[in-house]
C-alpha positions in Angstrom: 92.4 183.4 88.8 91.1 180.1 87.1 93.4 177.1 87.7 94.7 174.6 85.2 95.1 170.7 86.0 98.1 169.0 84.5 98.1 165.3 84.2 101.5 163.9 84.3 103.1 160.7 83.6 106.0 160.5 86.1 109.2 158.3 85.7 111.8 157.1 88.3 109.1 156.4 91.3 109.3 153.1 93.1 107.7 153.7 96.7 105.4 156.1 98.5 108.2 158.0 99.6 108.9 158.8 96.0 105.4 160.2 95.6 105.6 162.2 98.7 108.8 163.6 97.7 107.4 164.8 94.3 104.2 166.1 95.9 106.3 168.1 98.5 108.5 169.4 95.7 105.3 170.8 93.8 103.6 172.0 96.9 106.6 174.3 97.5 105.9 176.1 94.2 103.9 179.4 94.4 100.7 179.0 92.6 100.3 175.1 93.1 97.0 174.5 94.5 97.3 170.7 95.0 99.7 168.0 93.8 99.1 164.2 93.5 101.6 161.5 92.8 100.9 157.7 92.5 104.0 155.6 92.3 101.7 152.4 91.5 100.4 153.9 88.2 103.4 156.3 87.6 100.8 159.3 87.2 100.2 162.6 88.9 98.3 165.4 88.7 98.8 169.2 89.7 96.2 171.9 89.9 97.9 175.2 89.5 97.3 178.9 88.6 99.3 179.5 85.2 99.5 183.3 85.9 101.8 182.4 89.1 103.8 179.1 88.0 104.4 177.7 84.6 104.1 174.1 83.6 108.0 174.4 82.7 108.6 175.5 86.3 106.4 172.2 87.4 108.3 169.8 85.2 111.7 171.5 86.5 110.7 170.8 90.1 110.0 167.3 89.4 113.4 166.9 87.8 114.8 168.7 90.9 113.4 166.1 93.2 115.2 163.4 91.0 112.3 162.3 88.9 111.0 162.7 85.4 107.8 163.8 83.6 107.0 162.6 80.2 107.1 165.2 77.4 107.5 165.4 73.8 109.1 167.9 71.6 107.8 168.7 68.1 108.9 171.0 65.4 106.1 172.6 63.6 106.6 174.8 60.2 104.5 177.9 60.2 103.9 179.8 57.2 103.1 183.7 57.0 105.7 185.0 59.6 107.7 187.9 58.5 109.4 189.4 61.6 110.2 189.1 65.3 106.7 190.3 66.3 105.1 187.4 64.2 107.4 184.8 66.1 106.5 186.3 69.6 102.8 186.2 68.6 103.0 182.4 67.9 105.1 181.8 70.9 102.8 183.5 73.1 99.7 181.6 71.7 101.6 178.3 72.0 102.7 178.9 75.6 99.3 179.8 76.7 98.1 176.5 75.4 97.4 174.1 78.3 99.9 171.3 78.2 102.6 173.3 76.5 105.8 173.5 78.6 107.8 175.9 76.3 107.9 177.1 72.9 110.7 178.6 70.7 109.6 180.1 67.5 112.1 181.3 65.0 110.9 183.7 61.9 113.9 183.3 59.9 113.4 179.5 59.7 109.6 179.4 59.9 109.5 177.0 62.8 108.5 176.4 66.1 109.9 174.0 68.5 107.5 173.0 71.1 108.0 171.1 74.3 104.6 169.8 75.5 102.9 167.3 77.7 101.3 164.8 75.7 98.9 163.8 78.5 97.3 167.2 78.1 98.0 168.5 74.7 97.9 167.2 71.1 99.4 168.4 67.8 96.0 169.4 66.8 96.1 171.8 70.0 99.3 173.5 68.8 97.9 173.9 65.2 95.0 175.5 66.7 96.9 177.8 68.8 99.2 178.9 66.0 95.8 179.5 63.7 94.4 181.5 66.7 97.4 183.7 66.3 96.5 184.5 62.9 99.3 182.1 61.1 99.2 179.0 59.2 100.9 175.6 60.7 102.1 173.1 58.2 100.3 170.1 59.1 102.5 167.0 58.5 102.1 163.2 59.2 99.2 160.7 58.5 95.7 161.6 59.3 96.0 165.3 58.8 94.2 166.4 62.1 97.1 166.2 64.4 95.3 163.9 66.6 95.9 160.3 67.6 99.4 160.4 68.4 100.6 161.0 64.8 103.9 163.0 64.9 105.0 165.4 62.2 108.0 164.7 60.2 110.5 166.2 62.9 109.2 165.0 66.2 111.0 163.8 69.2 111.1 160.9 69.9 112.1 159.5 66.7 109.1 158.9 64.7 110.5 160.3 61.2 109.6 158.6 58.1 112.6 157.2 56.3 111.4 157.9 52.9 112.9 161.5 52.1 116.3 160.5 53.8 116.3 157.3 51.8 115.8 159.2 48.5 118.5 161.5 49.4 121.0 158.8 50.2 120.1 157.0 46.9 120.5 160.0 45.0 123.7 161.1 46.3 125.3 157.6 46.2 124.8 157.2 42.6 127.7 159.5 41.9 
C-alpha cells in the first residue's frame, strides 16, 4: 500500500526526551512506518499507511503522550446536497484528502466541519475534494482560490471578518 507523510508542527516539546516520547508513541501505532520529532524546531514527520492508521489517530497519539499538534478547523458551506448519502460522499472525499484529520458533514445545514493539518492541506484542497465528489463548495474569503492562508468566514482560529456582525448589531441597536 502507498504511504503518506504528514508534516507536523508540534507543541509542548522542550528537550530530546520529549522528541523521543512522541516518536515512541507514534511508532507504537500499527501502520506507522517511521516517525521523527525535532524539539529544536517544534516539527515532526510521520510516514504512515492511511489504510491502517488515520491522521486522527496520529494526532490522538501525540496528545495522549502529553503534547500537541497544530490543526485548524473550518466550516465549509456545500451546495447541491439533498440527503445523508450526499453528506457521506463529501465526508469520504474530505477524509481521503491528505492532511484532513476529520470531517463531519451535515446535509441539513449544507455544511462540512473539517479539522485539518495546515502543514499538509489547504482550503483549496478541501474545496477540490468536495468538487471531486460532485458537489459545490462555497468559496469564501479573500483571493477566491483558498490558498495562501485565507480562511473562510467561519474558520477557527478566529479570523472572521467583523462586517456582517457589525451590521447586525447596528441594525438591532437602532430599535
